[in-house]
C-alpha positions in Angstrom: 82.2 43.8 78.6 84.0 41.7 76.0 86.1 38.6 76.8 88.4 39.1 79.8 91.9 40.6 79.2 94.8 38.7 80.6 95.6 40.1 84.1 92.8 42.7 84.1 90.0 40.8 85.7 89.6 43.2 88.7 89.5 46.2 86.4 87.0 44.5 84.1 84.7 43.7 87.0 84.9 47.3 88.3 84.0 48.7 84.8 81.2 46.2 84.5 79.7 47.3 87.8 79.7 50.9 86.5 77.9 49.8 83.3 75.3 47.8 85.3 74.6 50.9 87.5 74.3 53.1 84.4 71.7 50.7 83.0 69.8 51.3 86.2 70.0 55.1 85.8 73.0 55.8 88.1 75.9 56.9 86.1 79.5 57.6 87.0 82.9 58.8 85.8 86.2 57.1 86.3 89.8 57.9 85.4 92.1 54.9 84.4 95.7 56.0 84.9 98.9 54.2 84.2 102.1 54.1 82.1 102.0 54.3 78.3 101.2 50.9 76.9 100.0 49.4 80.1 96.6 48.6 78.7 94.3 51.5 79.4 93.1 51.7 75.8 92.5 48.0 75.7 90.2 48.3 78.8 88.3 51.1 77.1 87.9 49.1 73.9 86.6 46.2 76.0 84.0 48.4 77.6 80.7 47.6 75.9 77.1 47.6 77.1 74.4 46.0 74.9 71.8 48.6 73.8 73.9 51.6 74.9 75.1 54.4 72.7 78.9 54.5 72.8 80.7 57.7 72.0 84.5 58.0 71.6 87.1 60.7 71.6 90.8 60.9 72.4 93.3 63.6 73.2 95.8 64.2 70.4 99.2 65.8 71.2 99.2 68.0 68.0 95.6 69.1 68.6 96.0 70.0 72.3 95.9 73.7 71.4 92.6 73.6 69.6 89.8 74.5 72.0 87.0 72.0 72.2 88.6 69.7 69.5 88.2 66.5 71.5 84.7 67.4 72.8 83.6 68.0 69.2 84.9 64.6 68.2 82.9 63.0 71.1 79.7 64.8 70.4 79.8 64.7 66.6 77.4 61.7 66.3 74.7 63.4 68.4 74.9 67.0 67.2 71.5 66.6 65.6 70.1 66.9 69.1 71.4 70.4 69.6 68.1 71.9 68.8 66.5 70.3 71.9 68.8 72.2 74.2 67.8 75.6 75.8 68.8 78.5 73.6 71.8 79.8 75.6 73.2 76.3 76.0 72.8 75.5 72.3 74.4 78.8 71.3 77.4 78.1 73.6 78.0 74.7 72.2 77.6 75.8 68.6 80.1 78.6 69.3 82.5 76.2 70.9 82.4 74.0 67.8 82.8 76.9 65.4 79.2 76.7 64.1 78.6 80.3 65.3 81.7 82.3 64.2 82.8 85.6 65.8 81.1 84.9 69.1 82.4 84.2 72.6 82.0 80.6 73.8 81.0 80.4 77.4 82.8 77.5 78.9 80.3 76.7 81.6 77.2 77.0 79.4 79.0 74.7 77.0 79.6 72.3 79.9 76.0 72.3 80.9 74.9 71.9 77.3 77.2 68.9 77.0 75.8 67.3 80.1 72.2 67.7 78.9 73.2 66.6 75.4 74.7 63.4 76.7 71.9 62.6 79.1 69.3 62.9 76.4 71.4 61.2 73.6 70.6 57.7 74.6 66.8 58.1 74.1 66.1 56.0 77.2 69.2 53.9 76.9 72.6 54.3 78.7 75.3 56.3 77.1 79.0 55.2 77.4 81.6 57.9 76.7 85.2 56.7 76.2 88.0 59.4 76.4 91.5 58.0 75.5 94.8 59.8 76.0 93.1 62.3 78.3 96.6 63.8 79.2 96.5 65.3 75.7 93.0 66.7 75.8 92.8 70.4 74.9 92.1 72.4 78.0 88.5 73.5 77.1 87.5 69.9 76.4 89.1 68.7 79.6 87.2 71.3 81.6 83.9 70.5 80.0 84.3 66.7 80.5 85.5 67.2 84.0 82.3 69.2 84.7 80.2 66.5 83.2 82.0 63.7 85.0 81.2 65.2 88.4 77.4 65.3 87.7 76.4 61.8 86.6 75.1 60.3 89.8 71.5 60.6 88.6 72.2 60.2 84.9 72.4 57.0 82.8 75.9 57.9 81.5 79.3 56.4 82.1 82.3 58.6 81.3 85.7 56.8 81.2 89.0 58.5 80.9 92.4 57.0 80.2 95.4 59.0 81.1 99.1 58.6 81.9 99.3 60.2 85.3 96.8 60.2 88.1 95.1 63.6 88.0 96.2 65.8 91.0 95.4 69.4 89.9 93.2 70.2 87.0 89.7 69.5 85.5 89.8 65.7 86.3 91.2 65.8 89.8 87.9 65.3 91.6 86.8 62.3 89.5 87.4 58.8 91.1 90.5 57.0 89.7 91.6 53.4 89.1 95.3 52.5 88.5 96.2 50.2 85.7 99.5 48.7 86.8 102.0 46.4 85.0 101.3 42.7 84.8 103.1 40.3 87.1 105.5 37.9 85.6 103.0 35.0 85.2 100.5 37.3 83.5 103.3 38.8 81.3 104.4 35.3 80.2 100.8 34.3 79.5 100.2 37.4 77.3 103.5 37.0 75.5 102.8 33.3 74.7 99.2 34.0 73.7 100.2 36.0 70.7 103.1 33.8 69.4 102.6 31.3 66.6 105.9 29.7 67.3 107.8 29.2 70.5 110.5 31.7 71.5 114.0 30.8 72.6 113.9 30.8 76.4 116.7 33.3 76.7 114.9 35.7 74.2 111.7 35.3 76.1 113.4 36.1 79.4 115.0 39.2 77.9 111.6 40.4 76.5 110.0 39.9 79.9 112.8 41.8 81.6 112.7 44.7 79.1 108.9 44.9 79.1 108.6 44.9 82.8 104.9 43.9 82.7 103.9 46.5 80.1 101.4 44.7 77.7 102.2 46.9 74.7 105.9 46.3 75.1 105.2 42.6 75.4 103.5 42.7 72.1 106.0 45.0 70.3 109.3 43.7 71.6 109.1 40.4 69.7 109.0 42.3 66.5 112.2 44.2 67.2 115.7 43.1 66.1 117.2 41.8 69.3 120.8 42.7 68.8 122.4 41.9 72.2 124.7 44.9 71.8 121.8 47.3 71.0 120.9 48.0 74.6 123.6 47.8 77.3 122.6 45.7 80.3 122.9 48.6 82.7 120.4 50.8 80.8 117.0 50.7 82.3 114.3 52.0 79.9 110.9 53.2 80.8 107.9 51.5 79.2 107.4 54.6 77.0 111.0 54.5 75.9 110.8 50.8 75.2 107.6 51.0 73.2 108.6 54.1 71.2 112.0 52.5 70.5 110.1 49.6 69.0 108.0 51.8 66.8 111.1 53.8 65.7 112.9 50.6 64.8 110.0 49.4 62.7 109.7 52.8 61.0 113.4 52.8 60.2 113.0 49.6 58.1 110.4 51.3 55.9 111.1 53.2 52.7 110.1 56.9 52.5 107.0 56.3 50.3 105.6 53.9 52.9 106.4 56.3 55.8 104.7 59.3 54.1 101.1 58.0 54.6 101.9 57.4 58.2 103.2 61.0 58.5 100.1 62.4 56.9 98.0 60.6 59.5 100.2 61.9 62.3 100.1 65.5 61.0 96.4 65.6 60.4 94.9 64.8 63.9 91.2 64.9 62.7 91.6 61.5 61.1 89.5 62.8 58.2 89.8 60.3 55.3 88.9 62.9 52.7 91.8 65.1 53.7 94.1 62.1 54.0 93.3 60.8 50.4 93.3 64.3 48.9 96.8 65.1 50.3 98.5 61.9 49.1 98.6 62.7 45.4 100.5 65.9 46.2 103.2 63.7 47.8 103.2 61.2 44.9 101.7 58.6 47.2 98.9 56.3 46.1 96.8 53.3 47.3 99.8 50.9 47.0 101.9 52.8 49.5 98.9 53.2 51.8 98.3 49.4 51.7 102.0 48.8 52.5 101.7 51.3 55.5 98.6 49.4 56.7 100.4 46.1 56.5 102.8 47.3 59.2 100.0 47.3 61.7 100.6 50.9 62.5 97.9 52.4 60.4 94.2 51.7 59.8 92.3 53.6 57.1 88.5 53.4 57.1 85.8 55.9 58.3 88.7 57.4 60.2 92.4 57.4 59.7 93.9 56.0 62.8 97.5 55.3 64.0 97.8 52.3 66.3 99.0 54.2 69.3 99.9 57.8 70.4 103.5 56.6 70.8 103.4 55.5 67.2 102.1 58.9 66.2 105.0 60.5 68.1 107.5 58.2 66.6 106.3 58.9 63.1 106.2 62.6 63.5 109.3 63.1 65.5 111.2 60.6 63.4 110.4 62.4 60.1 112.8 64.8 58.6 111.9 68.5 59.0 111.7 68.7 55.2 109.1 65.9 55.1 107.1 67.4 57.9 106.9 70.7 56.1 106.0 69.0 52.8 103.2 67.1 54.4 101.8 70.2 56.2 102.0 72.0 52.9 99.9 69.3 51.2 97.4 69.3 54.0 97.1 73.1 53.8 96.4 72.9 50.1 93.5 70.4 50.5 92.0 72.0 53.7 88.9 74.1 52.8 89.7 77.7 53.8 85.9 78.5 54.0 85.0 75.6 56.2 88.2 75.4 58.3 90.3 78.5 57.8 92.2 78.3 61.1 93.3 74.7 60.6 94.5 75.6 57.1 96.5 78.5 58.5 97.9 76.2 61.1 99.1 73.8 58.5 100.5 76.7 56.4 102.4 77.8 59.5 103.9 74.4 60.1 105.0 74.2 56.5 106.6 77.6 56.5 110.4 78.0 56.4 111.7 81.4 57.1 109.8 84.7 57.9 106.5 85.5 56.4 104.6 88.6 57.4 101.4 87.8 55.5 101.2 84.4 57.2 102.0 86.0 60.6 99.0 88.4 60.0 96.8 85.4 59.2 97.9 83.7 62.4 97.1 86.8 64.4 93.6 86.8 62.9 93.2 83.1 63.7 94.3 83.9 67.3 91.5 86.5 67.5 88.9 84.0 66.3 90.2 81.3 68.6 90.0 83.6 71.6 86.4 84.6 70.7 85.5 81.0 70.7 87.0 80.5 74.2 90.2 78.9 72.8 92.8 80.9 74.7 95.4 78.1 74.5 94.9 78.0 70.7 95.1 81.8 70.5 98.4 81.8 72.4 99.8 79.1 70.1 98.8 81.1 67.0 100.3 84.3 68.4 103.5 82.5 69.4 103.9 81.2 65.8 102.9 84.6 64.4 105.7 86.2 66.4 108.2 83.7 65.1 107.3 84.5 61.5 107.4 88.3 61.9 110.1 90.2 60.2 109.8 93.6 62.0 111.2 93.7 65.5 108.5 95.9 67.0 105.7 93.7 65.5 107.4 90.6 66.7 107.7 92.0 70.3 104.0 93.1 70.2 102.9 89.6 69.2 105.2 87.9 71.8 103.7 90.2 74.5 100.2 89.4 73.3 101.1 85.7 73.3 102.4 86.0 76.8 99.2 87.7 78.0 96.9 85.2 76.3 98.9 82.1 77.5 98.8 83.5 81.0 95.0 83.8 80.8 94.8 80.3 79.4 96.7 79.0 82.4 100.0 78.2 80.5 102.2 80.1 83.0 105.4 78.4 81.7 104.6 79.3 78.1 103.8 82.9 79.2 107.2 83.2 81.0 109.0 81.9 77.8 107.3 84.4 75.6 108.0 87.2 78.1 111.7 86.2 78.3 111.9 86.2 74.5 110.2 89.5 74.2 112.4 91.1 76.8 115.6 89.7 75.1 114.9 91.8 72.0 114.6 95.5 71.4 111.6 96.8 73.4 110.5 100.4 73.5 109.5 101.8 76.9 105.8 101.1 76.4 106.5 97.5 75.5 108.9 97.0 78.4 106.2 98.3 80.8 103.6 96.1 79.2 105.9 93.1 79.7 106.3 94.0 83.4 102.6 94.4 83.8 102.0 90.9 82.3 104.6 89.4 84.5 103.0 91.1 87.6 99.6 89.6 86.6 101.1 86.2 86.3 102.6 86.6 89.8 99.2 87.8 91.2 97.3 84.9 89.6 99.7 82.4 91.0 98.7 83.6 94.5 101.9 85.5 95.2 100.0 88.5 96.4 102.6 90.5 98.3 105.1 90.1 95.5 102.5 90.9 92.9 101.6 94.1 94.8 105.2 95.3 94.7 105.4 94.5 91.0 102.1 96.2 90.1 102.9 99.3 92.0 106.3 99.4 90.4 105.0 99.1 86.9 102.2 101.6 87.6 104.8 104.2 88.6 106.5 103.8 85.2 103.2 103.9 83.1 101.7 107.2 81.9 98.8 108.1 84.2 96.2 107.6 81.5 97.4 104.0 81.0 98.1 103.0 84.6 94.5 102.2 85.3 94.7 98.4 84.9 97.8 98.2 87.1 96.2 100.1 89.9 92.9 98.2 89.7 94.9 95.0 89.9 96.8 96.3 92.8 93.5 97.2 94.6 92.4 93.6 94.0 95.7 92.3 95.5 95.3 94.6 98.5 91.6 93.8 99.1 92.3 90.1 98.8 95.1 90.2 101.4 93.7 92.9 103.7 94.9 92.4 107.3 97.1 89.4 106.4 99.3 91.5 104.2 101.0 93.2 107.2 101.2 96.9 106.5 97.9 98.2 105.2 98.2 97.3 101.4 95.2 99.3 100.3 96.6 102.5 102.0 99.8 101.9 100.0 97.9 101.6 96.8 95.8 104.6 97.6 98.9 106.8 98.3 100.5 105.6 95.0 97.4 106.3 93.0 96.8 109.6 94.7 100.3 110.7 93.8 99.7 109.9 90.1 96.1 111.3 90.1 95.0 108.6 87.7 92.2 110.1 85.7 91.3 109.4 82.1 88.2 110.9 80.3 87.9 107.8 78.1 87.6 105.5 81.0 85.8 107.5 83.7 84.0 104.8 85.7 87.0 102.6 86.3 89.2 105.6 87.3 86.5 106.9 89.6 86.6 103.5 91.3 90.3 104.0 92.0 89.6 107.5 93.2 86.8 106.3 95.6 89.1 103.7 97.2 92.0 106.2 97.3 89.7 108.7 99.0 88.5 106.1 101.6 92.0 105.2 102.5 93.6 108.7 102.6 91.0 111.4 103.2 88.7 112.4 106.1 85.3 110.8 105.9 83.5 113.9 104.6 85.9 114.3 101.7 85.9 110.5 101.0 82.1 110.4 101.0 82.0 113.0 98.3 84.2 111.0 96.0 82.4 107.7 96.9 79.0 109.3 96.2 80.2 110.6 92.9 81.5 107.2 91.9 78.3 105.5 92.8 76.3 108.0 90.9 78.4 107.5 87.8 78.1 103.7 88.1 74.4 104.0 88.4 74.3 106.2 85.3 76.6 104.0 83.3 75.1 101.7 80.6 74.2 98.3 81.8 76.4 96.6 79.2 79.4 99.0 79.6 82.2 96.6 78.7 84.6 98.5 81.0 82.5 97.7 84.0 81.5 94.0 83.6 83.7 92.9 86.4 83.6 96.0 88.5 79.9 96.4 89.5 80.6 94.5 92.7 83.2 97.1 93.8 80.6 99.8 93.2 78.2 97.9 95.4 80.9 97.8 98.2 81.4 101.5 97.9 77.6 102.1 98.3 77.5 99.8 101.2 80.2 101.8 103.0 78.1 104.9 102.4 75.1 103.2 104.2 73.3 103.7 100.9 71.1 100.6 100.9 69.2 101.5 97.7 72.3 101.9 95.5 74.0 98.9 97.2 71.2 96.6 96.2 70.8 98.2 92.8 74.5 97.7 91.9 74.5 94.2 93.4 71.5 93.4 91.3 73.1 94.9 88.2 76.2 92.7 88.8 74.0 89.6 88.9 71.9 90.6 85.9 74.9 91.4 83.7 76.7 88.2 84.7 73.6 86.2 83.8 73.0 87.9 80.5 76.6 87.7 79.4 77.2 84.2 80.7 80.0 85.5 83.0 79.3 82.7 85.6 82.8 83.0 87.1 81.8 86.3 88.7 78.2 85.4 89.3 78.8 83.8 92.7 80.3 87.1 93.9 77.2 89.0 92.8 74.8 86.4 94.3 76.6 86.8 97.6 76.4 90.5 97.5 72.7 90.3 96.7 72.2 87.7 99.4 73.8 90.2 101.9 71.2 92.8 100.9 68.5 90.1 101.6 69.9 89.6 105.1 69.8 93.3 105.6 66.1 93.3 104.8 65.5 90.3 107.0 64.8 87.9 104.1 67.1 85.1 105.2 65.3 82.4 103.2 65.8 84.3 99.9 69.4 84.9 101.0 69.8 81.1 101.7 68.4 80.3 98.2 70.9 82.7 96.6 73.8 81.2 98.5 72.6 77.7 97.4 72.7 78.9 93.8 76.2 80.5 94.3 77.5 77.2 95.8 76.0 75.3 92.9 77.7 77.5 90.4 81.0 77.4 92.2 80.8 73.6 92.3 80.0 73.7 88.6 83.0 75.7 87.6 85.3 74.0 90.1 86.1 76.9 92.4 85.8 77.0 96.2 82.4 78.1 97.4 82.2 81.7 98.8 81.4 81.5 102.5 81.3 85.2 103.4 77.4 85.5 103.7 76.8 81.8 104.5 78.6 82.2 107.8 76.4 85.3 108.6 73.3 83.2 107.9 74.4 80.7 110.5 75.0 83.6 112.9 71.6 85.2 112.5 69.9 81.8 112.9 71.8 81.1 116.1 73.4 78.0 114.7 76.5 78.0 116.9 77.7 74.4 116.0 77.3 75.0 112.3 79.2 78.3 112.5 82.0 76.7 114.5 82.3 73.9 112.0 82.6 76.4 109.2 85.3 78.3 111.2 87.2 75.1 111.8 87.3 74.5 108.1 87.6 78.1 106.7 90.0 79.7 109.2 93.1 77.6 108.4 92.3 77.7 104.7 92.0 81.5 104.7 95.2 81.9 106.6 97.0 79.5 104.2 95.7 81.4 101.2 96.1 84.9 102.6 92.4 85.6 102.5 92.1 88.3 105.3 88.6 89.2 104.2 87.4 85.7 105.0 88.7 85.9 108.5 87.0 89.2 109.0 83.6 87.8 107.9 84.0 84.8 110.3 84.7 87.2 113.2 81.8 89.4 112.2 79.6 86.3 112.2 80.7 85.4 115.7 79.9 88.9 116.8 76.4 88.7 115.5 75.9 85.2 116.9 77.0 86.0 120.4 75.3 89.4 120.6 72.1 87.6 119.6 72.6 85.0 122.3 73.4 87.6 124.9 77.0 86.4 125.3 78.5 89.8 125.3 82.0 88.9 126.4 82.4 86.3 123.7 81.1 88.8 121.1 83.6 91.4 122.2 86.5 88.9 122.1 85.4 87.6 118.7 85.2 91.1 117.1 88.2 92.7 118.8 90.6 91.7 115.9 88.3 93.5 113.4 89.0 96.8 115.1 92.8 96.6 114.6 92.3 97.7 111.0 89.5 99.8 109.8 88.6 97.7 106.8 87.0 99.1 103.7 83.8 97.2 102.8 83.0 96.5 106.4 82.3 100.1 107.7 78.6 99.4 108.2 79.0 96.1 110.0 82.3 95.5 112.0 82.1 98.5 114.4 78.4 97.8 115.1 78.9 94.4 116.7 82.0 95.4 118.6 80.4 98.6 120.0 77.2 96.8 121.1 79.3 94.1 122.9 81.4 96.7 124.7 78.3 98.8 125.7 76.5 95.7 127.0 79.3 95.0 129.5 79.9 98.6 130.4 83.2 99.0 128.6 82.3 102.3 126.9 86.0 103.1 126.9 86.6 100.4 124.3 83.8 101.6 122.2 84.9 105.3 122.1 87.3 105.2 119.1 85.2 103.0 116.8 82.1 105.0 117.7 83.8 108.2 116.7 84.7 106.7 113.3 81.2 105.5 112.8 79.8 108.9 113.7 82.1 110.7 111.2 81.1 108.4 108.4 77.3 108.6 109.1 77.5 112.4 109.3 79.4 112.5 106.0 76.5 110.9 104.2 73.4 110.6 106.4 70.9 107.9 105.6 68.0 106.4 107.6 70.0 103.1 107.9 73.2 104.8 109.1 71.5 107.3 111.4 69.2 104.7 113.0 72.2 102.4 113.6 74.2 105.2 115.2 71.3 106.2 117.5 70.8 102.6 118.6 74.5 102.3 119.6 74.4 105.7 121.3 71.4 104.5 123.3 73.2 101.4 124.4 76.3 103.5 125.5 74.0 105.8 127.4 72.9 102.9 129.6 70.1 103.9 132.0 70.7 107.6 131.6 67.7 109.7 130.5 69.3 110.7 127.2 69.1 107.0 126.2 65.4 107.2 125.5 65.8 110.0 123.0 68.4 107.9 121.1 66.2 104.8 121.2 63.2 106.7 119.8 65.4 108.3 117.1 66.8 104.9 116.1 63.3 103.4 115.6 62.0 106.5 113.8 65.0 106.5 111.4 65.0 102.8 110.7 61.3 102.8 110.0 62.3 104.7 106.9 64.9 102.1 106.0 64.9 98.6 104.5 67.1 97.4 107.4 64.5 95.2 109.1 66.9 93.3 111.4 68.5 96.5 112.5 65.0 97.9 113.3 64.2 94.7 115.3 67.5 95.2 117.3 66.4 98.8 118.0 63.0 97.6 119.3 64.8 95.0 121.4 67.2 97.4 122.9 64.5 100.0 123.7 62.2 97.3 125.2 65.0 96.1 127.4 65.7 99.7 128.6 62.0 100.3 129.2 61.7 97.1 131.3 64.6 98.2 133.4 62.9 101.6 133.9 59.9 99.7 135.3 57.7 100.6 132.3 56.5 97.0 131.4 53.5 97.9 129.3 55.6 100.0 126.9 58.4 97.5 127.1 56.1 94.7 125.9 55.1 96.7 122.9 58.6 97.0 121.6 59.8 93.6 122.6 56.8 92.1 120.8 57.7 94.0 117.7 61.3 92.8 117.9 60.3 89.2 118.5 57.8 89.2 115.6 60.4 90.5 113.1 63.1 88.2 114.3 60.8 85.1 114.3 59.5 85.9 110.8 63.1 86.2 109.5 64.2 83.0 111.2 66.8 84.9 113.3 66.4 82.3 116.1 69.1 83.6 118.5 67.7 87.1 118.6 64.1 85.9 118.6 64.8 83.8 121.7 66.6 86.7 123.3 63.5 88.9 122.7 61.2 86.2 124.0 63.1 86.0 127.3 62.9 89.8 127.7 59.2 89.8 126.8 58.5 87.1 129.4 60.4 89.1 132.0 58.2 92.1 131.1 55.1 90.1 131.9 54.2 89.2 128.3 54.5 86.0 126.2 55.9 85.5 122.8 53.5 84.1 120.2 55.1 80.9 118.8 55.8 81.4 115.1 53.5 79.3 113.0 55.3 76.3 111.5 55.3 76.0 107.8 56.2 73.0 105.6 58.2 75.5 103.5 60.8 75.5 106.3 61.5 71.8 105.5 62.9 72.8 102.1 66.6 73.1 101.7 68.1 76.3 100.2 68.4 74.7 96.7 64.9 73.2 96.9 63.4 76.5 97.8 65.3 78.1 94.9 64.0 75.5 92.5 60.5 75.7 93.9 60.4 79.5 93.6 61.5 79.4 90.0 59.0 76.8 89.0 56.3 78.6 90.9 57.2 81.7 88.8 56.6 79.6 85.6 60.1 78.4 84.7 60.5 75.1 83.0 62.8 72.3 84.2 65.2 73.2 81.3 65.2 76.9 82.3 65.9 76.0 86.0 68.6 73.6 84.9 70.3 76.3 82.8 70.2 78.8 85.6 71.6 76.4 88.3 74.1 74.5 86.1 72.6 71.2 86.8 70.8 68.7 84.5 67.1 68.6 83.8 66.9 65.2 85.4 68.3 66.6 88.6 65.8 69.4 88.6 63.0 66.9 88.2 64.4 64.8 91.0 64.4 67.8 93.3 60.8 68.6 92.3 59.7 65.2 93.4 61.2 65.8 96.8 59.7 69.3 96.9 56.2 67.9 96.1 56.6 65.3 98.8 57.7 67.8 101.5 54.9 70.3 100.6 52.3 67.5 100.2 51.3 68.6 96.7 51.4 66.7 93.4 51.8 69.2 90.6 53.4 72.4 89.3 50.0 74.0 89.3 49.6 73.5 93.0 53.2 74.8 93.5 52.3 78.0 91.7 49.5 78.7 94.2 51.7 77.8 97.2 52.9 80.5 99.5 56.7 80.1 99.5 57.5 83.2 101.5 
């Protein structure tokens, strides 16, 4: 750190501690927050570490709509290292920076690429990244830097942000913060006097102290103002921002136009590129003399970059200029910006210079919007479309562009901007199709702002007004709203959607797979099981036959997997879940990857491979953490249940249940109750299992047909309450009969055997269950059938036969790690005169889910870079995990790991 700043000794010490830790290999991120002019920038500038590489960027108000602009500025000095990154990461970052045009920039691959770029940039030395004015960062840069900031514990990187307000919601909200508060009176007086060459009149000094209110920039600026006692009424209390900006505005007012013009060029060209700056000036009849005068004001510095002293100076310059001067400056900048190298920025300057309507320029802006969206810059695309609409002469074209702007801004998270565009579009002449499109966009905004019930009403309303062939998106969104809310939505929302879709008979030859999905859900909710199964089977077959990279299905494979699951079709279920994961990986669609990994993990649970399921869940959690979304707990709670981990499951319930209720996530509640049913049935606590699963029977939930009734029926049968099991058993029978499979038939026979109790017919059902499930991948269901038959045989005083089945059950459960069920089988086996062989211990069991995942990938030949890319962590973190893995497995090399049995 440099010399101490007056009144900032605690902050300086804290920053120095971060630098010291980084020098030792332990990095961190920190957000400095406080009012404008309070000294955040000074603290950043005072942050130095000998031998470290220091990278800088800042948010710029006029550049906030340009995706990745601030990130590009930060990384520009180290872009030569891009070639060292894994291919997908390098491609993502090059796309983000416009080095690979006409491609889609994946935000999260770009985030991981930035993390690895910064961790390797220092070449063995620490890296210090300074991000000033973070409140004006473009959204893409903020998300990437927030991602990086949360992952520096094991990296020699310090990332410091300076921003106006303490982050509450957004990319930086989980990064530690440090307030930068106003100076006290003694510190303020010391700072004021330290910069004066002559003493101030005591009354003037006291007024400056009162007006500055401890703001350091105000203390430095106010002495340069004309202190007219009548200028500011005594009762007027100004904020620090107002005070400082007023100072800048007063200083600007004293300058002639030719001196202000260089300042305006610097304010309007946020790149700070000196070549553009000097090229534009002759077009304004401004030369070096005027630039020198502008620099002498202390507001401008021209060197390797063109820099205005403070963002408030930039705002004062730009806002204080006449509209004519602003247009003239943008026109000059457009003329000197290379259209081949930076077409979109040139178009932006042209748009800012435009006065009146211009269809050609509007078309160029629309093209720029398309390119910005392809690079992941939805905010920039929305801004371009908004300006394109304003420049359009034809009413219909203007409305179309306003609607496109609203949709794009909504996807970019600018809900307020989307509402403004919608209001403007709806105030003009809209045809019927455009009016419906506007309502559909408004309904989506409502859905994405978590107003599910209201969104459902809006989506169904607009779907009714759309032509059947164009209503698909509305009904699919309505299905999502219904599935999300499920039982917490009151009246069955999916049934309502199904009835609405059935009335319209939404079918379109050009979009068969998506409309078949609607038809399948409609059939499940409205038709008898036999008829529904036909539609469901047809949908699954079409999905399986669809091209892997069918753009219409990228986000819908998981729904197909749920349909196959409800059909008891384990092969199609796993195939479609695997396809979802593969497509998400190949396309970089990591936002939907956790869903696919959870679905695939559930198929692993189905086959008794709990360790692989655990590894997939660990990966899903890692990705969710990386993209800043809550982790999906649907399968994780089932893993706790199968392992008999009652305390862990209860802890999850304590956390997840109130969150699910608050967010209207009925599906999460159902999963938690299903998990309790599995846990207590495994532990032999039938009453608790029945009570836990009773709520799941109040609504026959799509997506849970193969699971919810099973736990409830078993619990009821075990305590002799066959009356409670009658209705769910009838539903299960109808669905299995509609589409018989070994899994479904075997499960049905096991439950029928339990309901038969000690009757002779029970044995036939037990045997049928085992025979069917031997032809299925459902290993845990097979083990439960062996357990139930063994118990029945023991009670029939046939211990030798009982021991055979109980041993088989125990072996499967123990191998899977299903501890509760394994102990249950062991007790029954002991009662039958046998003994359970203790499962051999393995050092592999000491590995965590993430460690097992890393170990498995490395054993398959993946490099640390490849593992890091897949798990959205840095290479250094992978290597740290590998050291732990080697220690736990008592090996020393990757070669030994490749020969190690990790199953």
